[in-house]
C-alpha positions in Angstrom: 17.3 25.2 -42.2 14.9 22.3 -41.7 17.7 19.8 -42.5 20.1 21.6 -40.3 17.7 21.3 -37.3 17.1 17.6 -38.0 20.9 17.0 -38.2 21.4 18.9 -34.9 18.7 16.9 -33.2 20.2 13.7 -34.5 23.7 14.5 -33.1 22.2 15.6 -29.8 20.4 12.3 -29.4 23.7 10.5 -30.3 25.6 12.5 -27.7 23.1 12.0 -25.0 23.1 8.2 -25.6 26.9 8.1 -25.5 26.9 10.0 -22.2 24.2 7.7 -20.6 26.1 4.6 -21.7 29.3 6.0 -20.3 27.7 6.9 -17.0 26.1 3.4 -16.7 29.4 1.6 -17.4 31.2 4.0 -15.0 28.7 3.3 -12.2 28.9 -0.5 -12.9 32.7 -0.3 -12.8 32.5 1.8 -9.6 30.1 -0.7 -8.0 32.3 -3.6 -8.9 35.7 -2.1 -7.9 34.8 -0.1 -4.7 32.8 -2.2 -2.3 34.2 -0.3 0.6 32.1 2.7 -0.6 29.4 1.1 1.6 29.9 1.6 5.3 30.7 -1.5 7.3 29.1 -2.3 10.6 25.8 -0.6 10.0 22.6 -1.3 8.1 22.5 0.5 4.8 18.9 1.4 4.3 18.7 1.3 0.5 21.0 0.0 -2.3 19.8 0.2 -5.9 20.5 -2.6 -8.2 22.8 -1.4 -11.0 21.0 -3.4 -13.7 17.6 -2.2 -12.7 17.2 0.9 -10.5 13.6 -0.1 -9.7 15.0 -3.0 -7.7 16.4 -2.1 -4.3 17.4 -3.8 -1.1 18.7 -3.2 2.5 22.3 -4.4 3.2 24.5 -5.2 6.2 28.3 -5.7 6.0 30.2 -6.9 9.1 32.5 -4.3 10.6 35.6 -6.2 9.6 34.4 -7.0 6.0 37.0 -6.7 3.3 37.2 -8.1 -0.2 40.3 -10.1 0.3 38.3 -13.1 1.7 34.9 -14.6 0.9 32.0 -14.1 3.2 28.8 -16.2 4.0 25.6 -14.4 3.2 21.9 -14.6 4.3 19.3 -13.4 1.8 16.2 -12.5 3.7 12.6 -12.6 2.3 10.2 -10.4 4.2 6.5 -10.9 3.1 5.5 -7.3 3.5 8.6 -5.9 1.8 9.8 -4.4 5.1 13.4 -5.2 4.1 15.2 -3.4 6.8 13.2 -4.8 9.7 14.6 -8.4 9.9 18.2 -7.0 9.4 17.8 -5.2 12.8 17.1 -8.6 14.4 20.0 -10.4 12.6 22.6 -7.7 12.7 24.2 -8.7 16.0 24.6 -12.4 14.9 25.8 -11.4 11.5 28.5 -9.2 13.1 29.6 -12.0 15.5 29.8 -14.7 12.8 30.8 -12.6 9.8 27.7 -12.8 7.6 26.6 -10.4 4.9 22.8 -9.7 5.1 20.6 -8.5 2.2 16.9 -8.1 2.0 14.8 -6.9 -1.0 12.2 -4.2 -0.9 10.7 -5.7 -4.1 10.2 -9.2 -2.6 6.8 -9.7 -1.0 3.8 -12.0 -0.9 2.2 -12.3 -4.3 3.0 -14.0 -7.6 6.0 -16.3 -7.4 7.5 -14.8 -10.5 7.8 -11.3 -8.9 9.4 -12.7 -5.8 11.9 -14.8 -7.7 12.8 -11.8 -9.9 13.3 -9.5 -7.0 15.6 -11.9 -5.2 17.5 -12.7 -8.5 18.2 -9.0 -9.1 19.3 -8.6 -5.5 21.6 -11.6 -5.4 23.2 -10.7 -8.7 23.9 -7.2 -7.5 25.3 -8.2 -4.2 27.5 -10.9 -5.7 28.8 -8.4 -8.3 29.7 -5.8 -5.7 30.9 -8.0 -2.8 33.0 -11.0 -2.1 30.5 -13.8 -1.4 31.4 -17.4 -0.4 29.5 -19.4 -3.0 29.5 -22.5 -0.7 27.8 -20.6 2.1 24.7 -18.9 0.7 21.7 -19.1 2.9 18.1 -17.9 2.8 15.8 -16.8 5.6 12.1 -15.9 5.3 8.9 -15.4 7.3 5.4 -16.5 6.4 5.1 -16.2 2.6 8.8 -15.3 2.5 9.5 -18.6 4.3 7.7 -20.5 1.5 9.6 -18.4 -1.0 12.9 -19.2 0.6 12.2 -22.9 0.3 11.2 -22.5 -3.3 14.3 -20.5 -4.3 16.5 -23.0 -2.5 14.9 -25.9 -4.4 15.1 -24.2 -7.8 18.5 -22.7 -7.5 20.4 -25.7 -6.3 23.2 -23.6 -4.8 21.7 -22.7 -1.4 23.2 -24.5 1.6 20.6 -23.8 4.1 17.2 -22.2 4.8 15.8 -20.6 8.0 12.0 -20.9 7.6 9.8 -18.9 10.0 6.1 -19.2 10.4 5.3 -21.2 7.3 6.4 -24.4 5.6 6.2 -25.7 2.0 5.2 -23.7 -1.1 1.9 -24.5 -2.7 3.5 -26.1 -5.8 5.0 -29.5 -5.7 7.9 -28.5 -8.0 9.0 -25.9 -5.4 9.2 -28.5 -2.6 12.4 -30.3 -1.6 13.2 -33.9 -2.6 15.8 -36.5 -1.7 18.0 -34.7 -4.3 17.9 -31.3 -2.4 21.2 -30.5 -0.8 20.4 -27.8 1.7 19.7 -28.0 5.4 16.5 -26.6 7.0 15.9 -24.9 10.3 12.3 -24.1 11.1 10.9 -21.6 13.7 7.2 -21.4 14.5 5.0 -19.9 17.3 2.8 -22.4 19.2 -0.2 -20.1 18.5 0.7 -19.7 14.8 -1.9 -20.8 12.2 0.9 -22.8 10.5 2.0 -24.5 13.6 0.8 -28.0 12.8 2.0 -27.7 9.2 5.5 -27.0 10.3 5.6 -29.7 12.9 4.5 -32.3 10.3 7.4 -31.2 8.0 9.8 -33.1 10.2 8.4 -36.5 9.2 8.8 -35.6 5.5 12.3 -34.3 6.0 13.3 -37.5 7.7 11.7 -39.6 4.9 13.8 -37.8 2.2 17.0 -37.7 4.3 17.2 -34.0 4.7 19.0 -32.6 7.8 16.5 -30.4 9.6 15.4 -29.0 12.9 12.0 -27.5 13.9 11.9 -25.3 17.0 8.8 -23.7 18.5 8.3 -20.7 20.7 5.5 -19.0 22.7 3.9 -16.6 20.2 1.6 -16.3 17.2 2.3 -15.5 13.6 5.3 -13.2 14.0 9.0 -13.0 13.1 11.0 -14.9 15.8 13.1 -12.9 18.3 16.7 -11.9 17.8 17.7 -14.7 20.2 15.8 -17.4 18.3 17.3 -16.2 15.0 20.7 -16.3 16.6 20.1 -19.9 17.5 19.2 -20.7 13.9 22.3 -19.1 12.5 24.5 -20.9 15.0 22.8 -24.2 13.9 23.8 -23.3 10.3 27.4 -22.8 11.5 27.3 -26.2 13.2 26.0 -27.9 10.0 28.8 -26.2 7.9 31.3 -27.7 10.3 29.7 -31.1 10.2 29.8 -31.0 6.4 33.4 -29.8 6.5 32.5 -26.7 4.6 34.4 -24.7 7.3 36.9 -25.8 9.9 35.3 -27.2 13.1 35.7 -24.9 16.0 36.1 -27.0 19.2 35.1 -24.2 21.6 32.0 -23.4 19.5 30.9 -27.0 19.2 31.4 -27.6 23.0 29.3 -24.5 23.7 26.5 -25.6 21.4 26.5 -29.1 22.9 26.3 -27.7 26.4 23.5 -25.4 25.4 21.4 -28.2 23.8 22.1 -30.5 26.7 21.0 -27.8 29.2 17.7 -27.2 27.3 17.0 -30.9 27.2 17.6 -31.3 31.0 15.3 -28.3 31.7 12.5 -29.7 29.5 12.8 -33.0 31.3 12.7 -31.4 34.7 9.5 -29.5 33.6 8.0 -32.9 32.6 7.8 -31.9 28.9 8.7 -35.3 27.8 7.8 -35.1 24.1 10.0 -32.0 23.7 12.7 -33.6 25.7 12.8 -36.6 23.3 12.9 -34.2 20.4 15.9 -32.3 21.7 17.8 -35.5 22.6 17.2 -36.7 19.0 18.6 -33.4 17.7 21.7 -33.8 19.9 22.3 -37.3 18.5 21.9 -36.1 14.9 24.2 -33.0 15.3 26.9 -34.1 17.7 27.6 -37.8 17.0 30.9 -36.9 15.3 32.2 -35.1 18.4 30.8 -36.7 21.5 29.6 -40.1 22.9 25.8 -39.5 22.6 24.8 -43.1 23.4 23.5 -42.0 26.8 20.9 -39.7 25.1 19.6 -42.6 23.1 19.3 -44.7 26.3 17.4 -41.8 28.0 15.0 -41.6 25.0 14.2 -45.3 25.2 13.5 -45.0 28.9 11.2 -41.9 28.5 9.3 -43.5 25.6 8.3 -46.4 27.9 6.9 -44.2 30.7 3.1 -43.8 31.2 3.5 -40.0 31.4 5.1 -39.9 27.9 2.5 -42.2 26.4 -0.3 -40.1 27.9 1.3 -37.0 26.6 1.5 -38.5 23.1 -2.1 -39.7 23.3 -3.5 -36.3 24.4 -1.5 -34.4 21.8 -2.7 -36.8 19.1 -6.3 -36.1 20.1 -5.8 -32.3 20.0 -4.1 -32.5 16.6 -6.8 -34.7 15.1 -9.5 -32.3 16.5 -7.7 -29.3 15.1 -7.4 -30.9 11.7 -11.1 -31.9 11.8 -12.1 -28.3 12.5 -9.8 -26.9 9.9 -11.4 -29.2 7.3 -14.9 -28.3 8.3 -14.1 -24.5 8.2 -12.5 -24.8 4.8 -15.5 -26.7 3.5 -17.8 -24.0 4.8 -15.7 -21.2 3.2 -15.7 -23.1 -0.1 -19.4 -23.4 0.1 -19.9 -19.7 0.6 -17.6 -19.0 -2.4 -19.5 -21.5 -4.5 -23.0 -20.3 -3.6 -22.1 -16.6 -3.6 -24.3 -15.8 -0.5 -24.4 -16.0 3.2 -27.8 -17.2 4.3 -29.1 -16.5 7.9 -28.5 -20.2 8.8 -24.8 -19.9 7.7 -24.4 -16.7 9.7 -25.8 -18.4 12.8 -23.5 -21.4 12.2 -20.4 -19.2 11.8 -21.4 -17.1 14.8 -21.7 -20.3 16.9 -18.3 -21.6 15.7 -16.5 -18.4 16.4 -18.1 -18.0 19.8 -17.0 -21.5 20.6 -13.4 -20.7 19.6 -13.3 -17.5 21.6 -14.6 -19.4 24.7 -11.9 -22.0 24.1 -9.2 -19.3 24.1 -10.0 -18.9 27.8 -9.9 -22.6 28.7 -7.7 -23.7 31.5 -6.1 -26.4 29.3 -3.1 -24.8 27.5 -3.5 -27.1 24.4 -7.1 -26.0 24.0 -6.2 -22.3 24.3 -3.4 -22.6 21.7 -5.6 -24.6 19.3 -8.3 -21.9 19.5 -5.8 -19.2 18.9 -4.4 -21.0 15.9 -7.8 -21.6 14.4 -8.9 -18.0 14.9 -5.7 -16.8 13.3 -6.2 -19.2 10.4 -9.8 -18.1 9.8 -9.0 -14.4 10.1 -6.2 -14.8 7.5 -8.6 -16.7 5.2 -11.4 -14.1 5.4 -8.9 -11.2 4.8 -7.1 -12.9 2.0 -10.3 -14.1 0.3 -11.9 -10.7 0.6 -8.9 -9.0 -0.9 -8.7 -11.5 -3.7 -12.3 -10.9 -4.6 -11.8 -7.1 -4.5 -8.9 -7.4 -6.9 -11.0 -9.2 -9.5 -14.0 -6.8 -8.9 -16.3 -9.5 -7.4 -17.5 -7.1 -4.8 -20.5 -9.0 -3.4 -18.2 -12.0 -2.8 -15.7 -9.8 -1.1 -18.4 -8.4 1.2 -19.3 -11.9 2.3 -15.7 -12.6 3.4 -15.3 -9.3 5.1 -18.6 -9.8 6.9 -17.1 -13.0 8.4 -14.0 -11.0 9.3 -16.1 -8.6 11.4 -17.8 -11.6 13.1 -14.4 -13.1 14.2 -12.9 -9.6 14.9 -15.8 -7.4 16.0 -13.6 -4.8 17.5 -11.3 -4.5 14.5 -12.1 -1.1 12.8 -10.1 -2.2 9.7 -12.5 -5.2 9.2 -15.5 -2.9 9.3 -13.8 -0.3 7.0 -13.0 -3.0 4.4 -16.6 -4.4 4.7 -17.9 -0.8 4.0 -15.7 -0.5 0.9 -17.0 -3.9 -0.5 -20.6 -2.9 0.3 -20.2 0.4 -1.5 -18.6 -1.1 -4.5 -21.3 -3.7 -4.8 -24.1 -1.1 -4.6 -25.2 -1.9 -1.0 -25.3 1.8 0.1 -27.1 1.5 3.4 -24.9 -1.4 4.5 -21.8 0.5 3.4 -22.7 3.5 5.6 -23.6 1.4 8.6 -20.3 -0.5 8.4 -18.4 2.8 8.0 -20.2 4.2 11.0 -19.1 1.2 13.0 -15.5 1.6 11.9 -15.6 5.3 13.1 -17.2 4.2 16.3 -14.3 1.8 16.9 -11.7 4.5 16.3 -11.3 5.0 12.5 -10.1 8.6 12.0 -8.3 8.7 8.7 -10.3 11.5 7.1 -7.9 12.0 4.1 -8.1 8.2 3.3 -11.9 8.4 3.4 -12.0 11.4 1.1 -9.6 9.9 -1.4 -10.9 6.3 -1.4 -12.8 5.9 -4.7 -14.6 2.9 -3.3 -17.0 5.3 -1.7 -17.8 7.4 -4.8 -21.2 5.9 -5.0 -22.2 7.2 -1.5 -20.5 10.5 -1.3 -23.7 12.4 -1.9 -25.6 10.4 0.8 -26.6 12.6 3.7 -25.3 10.1 6.3 -21.9 9.9 4.6 -21.7 13.7 4.4 -22.5 13.9 8.1 -20.0 11.2 9.0 -17.3 13.1 7.1 -18.3 16.4 8.8 -18.1 14.8 12.2 -14.6 13.6 11.4 -13.6 17.1 10.4 -14.5 18.5 13.8 
């Protein structure tokens, strides 16, 4: 009887294995042979990768997609893994110019390997299911996703263009482009973005290595560009594909792009924004030489560059850029010192308080360059404090995390999230009174997530404290 049961179990295991293999192969065959199973013309919220069901992505297919032709594609890297969000902004442009869009839910800021793996699974799945033009594969990313897009383009060698938003080069040299890199680059960055100067300085490097590029700015901080700006970026990729003879030049499209760029240049000139005017005119020369006589733009550039107004503009901008870089260096040195010493002395607190007060005053200055510089520096410092604090928490260095979050509360005193995170770090480091005081401040500023507070194990050390019990009781009311 015992042998009979063992044999039965053996054959059941074999049968289940065969069925699973059959279903897997059937699903793979189905995915490969029936791409129209996916609805065209609408964003598909979730597609699971056949080879690994833990990997998933959002997808958009143009209304007129069919497998009889090959389609260009934009793979999108969203730093917070909000895969569907950027598809909403790019959907209209993708429909107009016939692009497939795909964005991974598994790709996010963090270890490079995880980001690379997520995008590899997504690309393999998309290119198994759908008819993708291998000569027209593009990447688009924001913030850490922008750096990731650059890295993937460099490492893969088969990407034709990158739209980088809100951040520039990756932090490893081997992930940065060289004269051997064959893709084009379109950058978008807000003038109050903490990475503004970094992205502007990329242009000089691209010119040095001979890479076709364009960097455009807009009035905002560290955010995804608008639908209109992303549309401009995709149209630029279209123009570069025509310039490189990857696709047939479209005379009407080229004329429209030329008129649009020319109009922008004239408007900037009329507004006396001479540096930006020169920049646009240079782009026109780079992009349209094959189609139009652009010698007039070169002559206008030479005239502008000789004017006192242009030279003054350049001089003032140089001063602001140098001052911003000086302040960045001094803040980075001060942050490194805190990390090295492991404490925040009263003298350091006073210094940081003075520096942050200065920046907040500068935000209200009448001079636009000063206001924007202050916004960028505040954004940069805030990001550093949050990231450093989170990093220290992850490696259980709670005292060091508290120092960083304390600085976060100084630069963002009305941010309840800053005070809540400071309370967590204090509690984990055994500073019970400070933890309760910071938590009380978070509640005073509007923190009301009672369930989170009850479930957060960081506060286990203070749950029996009278003030903590009272605080929870008040939130219950």
